[in-house]
N, C-alpha and C positions, 0 to 999 in steps of 0.2 A: 473448527475457524477452516476460515477460506485465505489459502495462499494470494498474495499481490503482485500482481508482477513486477515489482520490486524485488520480493521476497524470492522469487522463483530466481530474477535473474541472480540475485544473491547465494543462493546457492549453488547455479549453476558457474558463478565461479570460484567458487568454495572448490566444486567437485572437480573442478578439472586440478585449478591447482592442489588437492593434495593425494592427483595423479599425478604430481613435478615432484611431490617430494616422495611421496610413496613406490610412484613404478604402477606401471600398466597394468597389475595383477594385484589390486588390493585383498582385493576378499581372502583370493585366495593365501598368499604371499603374510597377511597382516591381521584379516578376522579373525583368526581362533586367537592370538593374543589377544588381540582387542575385545573383544569378548570372554576372555577369562579376567581380564584387572574388573569386569563390569560386573563382578561376582560379587556374591556376600562374605565369604570367603577371602575378599582381599579388601575389604571394606578396612578404611587404617582402625587399628586400635589406639583407644581412649585410656589411660594409666596405664600404661605396661611396664612394667621393673626390664632394666637391659636383659635379663637370660629371659624372659617371659615374649620375651623381642625374639631374640634369637631363638626360640622354642615356635615360635608361630612360622619367624621364615623357610623352620626344617618341613613344619607343617603343611608347608605351602607349595615344598620342593616339593612333597609328597603326592599334593592333588594337581600341580601344575604335571607331575608322571604319568596317571592317571588316563590327561584328556591328552596324551599322543596317540596318536594313531601306533607309533613304534621308537622309541628312547633310539633305538643304531641311528634310525633314518633320520632323526634329527641332530644326531652329534656329526654325521657325518652331510651335512646339508649347509655348507655359513652362508647359507640365503635363510636360511629357519632361524639360526643360531644368532643371527644377527638380528634377524626380525624379535628373536626372545626377550634379548637386551633393551633393542628400542620402545618396550613396550613397559615391561616390568622393569625399568628402570628410574621409573621414576615413581612408582608405587612404592618396592620395598627394594631398597639396595640389597640392603642383607642377603634378599632372595637373592638377587643375582650375581650377586657372589659365589655364591656355593653352588645356584642352574650353571653357571657359566662353566665354574670348575670341574663340576662332573659332570659334562657332558659333554665339553670341551675340549681342555686339558684332559681330561682323565678318558672315559668315554672314547672322544675322537684319538686321544692317543695308542687307547686299545685295537682299534676298529685300522687306524691304520699301517699296525704291525703284527696284522695278522694271517698275515701270507706265512708264516712258519708254524703257527703256534697254532691252534686250534682250542681255544679256551671255554669252558661256560662262563658265561658273562651275564650269566640269567640273572643274579644276585641283584648284581650293578643296574640292570634293564629293569627291575620292578624295584629296586631299592631296601631291598633285604640288607644290602651295604651300599655305604655312600663314599663316593670315588673324590680323592682328593692329587694334591699335586704338590711333590716335595724338589723346588727346584734349586731355589736362592737358598745360601748361609748366612749365618752373623755375615761374616769379612768376606762374602760374592755375590753380590747381587748384579747388577748390569755382564759381571764378570763371570758366570756361571760355569760359562767353560774350565774354569780353575777351578770347580768345589772340588771339598778331601771327603768329601766321605767315600768312604771304599767299597766296593767290593768284591770280596779275591775267591777266586776258583776253587773249590773244596775239589783235588781230584776223588777221593774216597766220598763220598758222598754224592757226588756228580752234582751239584749246584751251590751258593756261591752263598757267603760271609759278610753280612752288610754291618758296620762298623763307622763310629766315630769317635775321628783320634781327639780330637782338644772340643774347646769350647767355641773356636769359631767355628767349623762346619757342623754346631747343630740347624737343623733344617730351621730355616725364619719364617714367620706367617703362616705358614699354610694353615687348615683349618682344621687338624686333627683329634683332638675332641671326641670324646665318648657325644658329647650333644648332637643330638638328632637321630642318632643310632650307628650301629656298629661302623667304622671308615677303616678302610683300603687301599693306599696310598702308592702314586707313583713316582718310586725315590730316584732321583741323577746321581749315579753315583757312579766312583772312576773301576773301573773292570780293571782289573790285575788277575793274572794269571800265568804260572810260571816265570813271575819273578820280574813281569815286562805291563807298563803302562799303555792298553787299550787305547783310552779315554773315558769322558762321559759318557753315560748308557740308563737308558731308562729301564727299574727294575719292577716286580707289580708285590705290591708289602702289607700284609693282613696289619694294620696300626692296632686296635683294638676292638675288644668285642663292645658288649650294651651298656659296659657301666665303668671299663676300669682299659690303660694300655694292655696290650698284650708283654706277656715275658721279652724280654732285652729291650723294650719301645719304652723311651723314657717322656714323654711327652706334659707342658709345664704351658699353662694360658700367658701368654702378653700380659703387660698393661692393656687396659681398657684404651680401645682406637677410636681416632676421630672420627664422629661418623655415627654409620648404622651399625649394633655391637654383632659382628664375625667374632669363631672360636678361633680367635688367630694362635696360633702354639710358635714357640719351642719342639721342636723334635729331635731323639737323637735315639745313638745305635745300639748299640753293649753284643757285639758276637752275634747278631742275628742269622739265622739259619735259611734260603729258600730256594727249592728245585730250581735246574739250572733252564725250568719253561718260565724262570722268574722273569728272565732278559726279555727284552721285548726289541728283541733281533729282528733282523732282515739281512740285502745288500748291502747296508754299512756295515754291520760287523754281527760274526752269531758263533758261538760257540758247538758245534758239533760232535755227534756220537762219538765222536773221542779224546774229546775232553780239549780239541784244537782248539783256537781260536783263527776264525778267516775274518777277510774283508774286501769288497771288494776299492773302496776307501781308502788311500796310503793319509790322509789327512787327518787329524781326530780333529779336528778344529768341527770340521764337513758330516764327518760323526756324529757331534755331539749337535749340531745342528741342526741335522736328518731326525734326532731322536726327538725333538721337542719342537720339530717344525709346526707342530696343532699352534707353539705360538704368533706367527701369523693371523690365525682367524680369529685367537685372541685382540688381536689389531684390531681388527675389522667389528668384533663385539664390540669395544671396550668405545669406539669412535659412535656405534650406534647408540648405548648407554648415551653417552653426552651428546649426543642430537635428540635424543627422546628429555634426556633432563631439562635442556635449555629450553625447549620448545612446551616443556609442559612450566615453567618457572613463567614464561613470558607472555606463559595464553594467561596465569593465576594473574602478572603485574597488569594486562590491558583489562580483564576485567576490572579488579579494584579503581585501577585510575578510574574508569568510569564512573564505579557509584562511591566514592570517596567522595565528597561536594568536601569545598571548603569557602569561603567567604569569596562573594566577586568580588570585584570591582564599586556593588553597590551594597547596603550589606542585607537586601529584603532577597537579591538573586542571587545568589550560593552556586557556583560550579562544579564541574567534576574536574580533579586536580589535573586531568591529563586535560584537559584543554590548556593547560599552560606551555609552552614551548620546553622550557625549562624540564618538562615530565616529558612529555609527549617524544621529545627529539632524542633520545638516545631510549626510550623501545623501538622507532622508527628505524633505528640507525641496528640495534639487533633482530627485530625481523629481518636487514638484508642480511645479516650474516648471520641467525639462522637456514634462509635458504639457504646460503650460501655453502654453513657446512651438510647441510641436509644432502644436495649434491655432489658435492664430494666427495661426502660415506658411499653415495647408491656409484658412483664412478668407479671409487674404490674400488668396491665389492665386485664389479661388474668386471676390472679389468684383472682382479684375480679369478674371479669363475672361468674366466676365460683364455686366461692358460695354462689350461690343463693338456692343451694339446704335447705331441711326440714325435713332428715333422721339426724340418731343419729351420734352426732359432729358435726352438722351442725354452730351452735354457736361460737366451737373454732374456723372450719374454715374462716367466718368471721369478728373472732377477728385476728386471721394469715394474713389474706387476710388485712382486713383493714391498719394492725402493716402494713406490704409489701408496703402499698401504701405511708402512710406518711416516715416513709425511703427512700423510693425509689423521693416522693418528695423534700423534703429535701438535698438529694446526687447529685440527677440530675440538681434540681436548681444551685447548686451552683457550681455544675462544668459545670453547663453551663456560671455565667458570668465570671471561668475562661477561658475557650475557646475566649468569644466575646473580654474580654477585650484583650486577646492575638491577637487575631487576627484585631483589633481593630489597635494595636503597632505596628504591622509587615507594618497597612498601613498607617502609620504614621501621618502626616497631614489632608490629604487626608480621612483619615476613619473621621477626626468631626467634617465635616462640612456635616447635614440633607443631604442635596441631596444623598446620597453618601450612603444611610441609616444605618449602625453601631450607629448611635449616639443614633435614639430611640432603638435599642436594647441595647444600655449600658447600657441605662436608664431601660428598660424595664428588663433587668436580675433583676434588683432592685426589682421588684412589683412582679414578683413570688416568689422573696423567703420569701417575707412578707407574700403574699395570701393566704387566706385557712387555713390561722394557720400559724405563724412566723418558718422557717425553724428549728429555734435553741430548742422553745417549742415544735415542737411537736416531735423532736428528743431525749431531755429531756425527753418526756414521754414515746418514745417506747424504750429510754436505762433501766427506771426503770422498766416498764412489764420485758423485757426480763431478766436483772439480779434478778429479782426476782425469772419468771420461772428455769432457771439458777440455783438456792436457792434449789428450790426443786426438780432439781433432785438428783435425788439419785446417788452417787458417783460409779464407775464403781472401777471394782478389776483392782490396776494400770499394766499395760504392759508395756514393756521397748520397747522406740521407734523406728522404721525400719530404720535402715541406710539412710542416706540422696539418693534420687534419682536424675536424669537426670533435668538439667533445660533446655532443651527439648523438656521434655514429660509435655502436661497438665495437664495428672490425678495428678502426682507428684506435679505440682502450686496448683493444687487446693487443697489438702491437707495443701497445707503452710498455702493457705489464710487460711481455717478452722482453724492453729493452731493459726495466726494471731487472731483471733475474741475471742477465745478458752480464750486466755493469756490475750486482757483484760479486758473480764467480769470476767475471774476469779481472774485479783486485784482491779476489783473493788468491788468484795466479797470479798475478806481481807479488801481492806480498812475500807469497811463497817463496820466486825467486831471487829477492831481493833480501831476502833472512840471510841473517848468518849461521854457513854451515856446521852451528854446532852441536846435530841428530836431528832425525828427526821429528822429536817432540819437537825442537824450538821451532823447524820452521813451519811444523803447524800449527803451534801456538799463533803463530806471525799471521798461517793463512785465517784461522777457524773463525774468529768473528765478522767478519765478510762473508766467509762459505755458507753459515749457518744465514745474515743473513740474506741469503740466494739460495738457501731453503723455502723460509717464510715466502720471496717471491715466487719461488716456486707454486708451490700451492698454492697461493693466492692466483698464479695463473691458470691453474688445473680450476680451480674453482670461480673462474669466471670463465674459460673455455666451458664449462660445467652450464654452468648460464645460460649462454649463448645456444647451448643445443635446444637446451630446454625452454626457450624465448622460438627460439624458430618449429619448436615443434605441436606448438597451439595454433590453433586456428584463433584469425582477426576476432577481434571484440573485448571485452571487460579481462577475464584474465590475462590473455596475453598483456594488456593494458599495463596491469601488478603488478607481472611479472618486471616487465620490460623497468617498469621505475624501480623497485626492488633492483633487477641486478647492474640500472648505473649509480646508483646509490653508493651499492658496495663498492664497483670500478673506478670512481671517482673519490671517494674517499683513499684508495689503497693509491692513486694518480696526485691526491691531493698530497698526503703521504710526503711522498717524493719527486715532487715537482721542483725543488731546487735543481737534483739532481739531472730529470727530464728538459729543464730549460736549460743548462749548461752543456746538457747533449744537444740543443737545438731541436729536440721535441717535442717540445714547448716553446708558443711565447709569452710574451709577458703581459697582453691580454689578455693569454689565456689563462696565466696563473690566477691573475687580476677576479677572471669571472668565478672560478671555482669555487669559493665561499659561496656565494650566491647562487647557483647553481648546486651544490650541495644542500643548501638551505631550500631552494626549490622540493627537491627532492622528497624534503625531510618532510613536508605540507601537503604533497601529495599522499607519500605512504599513511602517513598518521589520519590524514583520514579517512584511510581503510583495512585501519587494523582491527577492529570488529571479524571485518569477512576473511582479513588472513589468517586467524588465528582460528576460523571457524575447520582452514585445511588443513590443521593439526589431527582431527577426528577425534578426538579427547572426549572419553565416555562422560557422559555429565554426571551418570555415578561415580567417579574418581571426581570430579569440579567438586561436587556436594562435599567429599572428604574433604576438603580443604576451607574454612569458612569464608576465608579475604573472597573466594573465589563468587560467592554471590553476593547480588542485592543484599538480602539478608543479613551481611555478618556480623552487625549490634546485636543481632539474636541469640549470636553466639556465648554474651559473655553474659545473659539476661541474667536477674541474680530473682527466681520464682519467692523468696524469703524478704525481698527488700521491701521499703515502706510503702514502694508506690505503686507495688502490687496491691498492697494492703488495703493501700489509698484509693485503687481502681474498684475493688471488691466493694470497698462501700460505696463510694460510688453509684455502682451498678444495684446498689439492693435500697439507696433511696426513692 
């Protein structure tokens, strides 16, 4: 086949946009994961029971592990973990769950705390034992610092006794059953020594052999969860003894050879947060998973819309359903959102990696990077759910069928919204931190607002984004100051509504800035034009939503507010005309897309009936 000039230009555009989405090191950072999901073991299973699909997830985990240069290297590399989730997530959400827990929360935590005790990790690196992470409890989720499982130091045996004191202290949700092979867990428990409570630490505890829980460990499967099958369980402990080395200690706390507890941190909350530091990388991974799932559903929806024909204005001229504004409009806006999600995800990942320094201001840098990771996780996963649901609707009843791939991803979006910190809780924490920081800022001398700029100027749109963020935090501060002084909770309740809107605005601003950087980084040409259209569509939709406040503040004119709907419509038409090229930049393997029938032009063939009358009639006609 000879490529035409047009097809070469399209490929070049898609390739440049692929670099925008995945960074400049696609082959090294993403290539192995992309190849893995295109191989035969990762083809979509047909007609398997939930238990069979769970077994398949663990089989695939072993295949994945066998492809790694080193499991320890993957576990300690946030970029590798993010890429794993980005590609595996759309293909097998159950595998993504168990892999993320094993490599990040379990292995990553062990390696982060390996300074005190050199452990033999070979069983976990080679998957002779699978790792899991037991932190939250029935009665303690986002307030995991209050978990009630205890680990009492026994001086006579020089170890710890783990115990679950009541029903509410059962560990909730981890994949702790023997499914997939023997399990070992990192258990968050309250360290008690000599009658003192030293706070919550992690303990390495064997949970099961190949068939059943170990003595003193009780594991019960939870009811079936929405989405892909994972062996989520309730787990409890009845006086389970582990050696002193089971404690994942460090500067935040350790029990020495003399049996005495020591810590460089006087604050028990800080000790706990240090113990579960891997949750931040988990948030990055959840964002990556959401980005990958949103891209996959959008790619399928665009392809299906292009080859699902319906009656046109004339009965003899059917048209693809995507030709209708009511169909391509939401997909064009979803495309602008998906690029924004991808760019914000990479911005948060880059910031987190860059905060590893130890010089002056390093702690502040880490706190800001961690907050951006949290804000991005909430915003990206919420946006992913909206995109996935929209794409599901655009594909109608076909997308409700499991074999077409979207049903699992709709449910999977709910999982990532809650995993590694419920979105509302982590955004509320970020809102409180940002509101406090705004209150500590010295007010600047007031300056008159500059005259409104041009809606086609990205710099002007960026200033509007910043103003919306400042506006909501100013409102939150005013409400907190004006609240009745009935206590901290009442003041926070008065401020939390606008403060949460401020966090949302902050996420939009960060995504818009990432868009601007990406556009500036491209050479003049079609790729830059396409990205600039997406950038403006994303920005103008947000400005449109906040146009009343911007008009009242003198940042927009009445004419500009009136012009916004037409400007948005023009950009939707521009983006819609290039949707096929834009989904090419997602780099999804054709093998994966072939697993979802509606992604192919011959999707109706998946429903053909070899024994139907039309088959018999065709055969009869051939014999005549």
